[in-house]
C-alpha positions, 0 to 999 in steps of 0.5 A: 836262302831260306823262306820261312812263312807263317800263315794268318789273316791281316787285320786287327780283328784277327790278331789273337785268333787261333787261325793267326797262330802262324803269324804269332810264331813269326813274331816270336821268331822275328824277335829272337832273330832281331829281324822286324817283319815290316817291309811290304813285298810279294803281297806280304810283310817280310823281314830279311836277316842272315844266320850263319851266312845264310840269307833268311826271308821271314814272311807273313802273307797279307792275302788272307789265309786262303790265298797264301800261295800267291805271296809264297809263289811270288817270293819263290819266283823272285829269289829262284827258290825251290820247295826245299827252301821253304818252311811253312808254319800254321795252325792245325785243328787236328792236333790238341792245343799246344802240340807240334807236328813237324813234317817234310811233306804231306797233304793239306789236311783240310787247311785252306792256306796249305791247299793254296800253297800246294796249288801254286807250287805244284808240289806237297814237298815242302817243310812245315810246322803244324801248331795244334789249336784243338777243335770243338766239333759243336762249332762251325770250323770257321767260327772256331778258327776265327775265335780268340784263344780262350784263357784256359788254352793261352798258356799251352798255346803260347808255349807251343808258339815259342817252341814252334819258333825255336824249331823254325830257328833250329831248322836254319842251321840243322837238318830238318830231320834232326829238328823233327826228331827233337820237336815231334817228341815233345 
């Protein structure tokens, strides 16, 4: 079984913000896999499907970004998963808009949702897809990430969301190192 988690914040006011990029990727992935993410469980919205005989759990934590680890940990405990069974998708200020970076492990890099997941799992060794949202050093970080994606960035951002969903889907059936090789170049 694999758990694919997209990070974001619940609520209509956050829907089209940069910080909800992980949720946007999950919506794209859910559409591609024909798997609605509409069940409430583990402090999250989840959807379950099968891909080539492997059970896949799609998750959008509803704890708000900074407490994402609570939902991830509950699902891991329930299904007896290891960190190796998890893929987390989230926005990254340190990457230009539209850029993807896939990694098999690493620090939180200042991302509070990832910090909380690391704290709950007691490891940094889980796969992740970071989606670049750029940065504006003249704005407070919270204002920037909770801001709507401007029209000038929407096409690049939407393309990155689609590619991140494709990378997540590919990771279900291919070794993650192979998927990294394909998507880290683009």
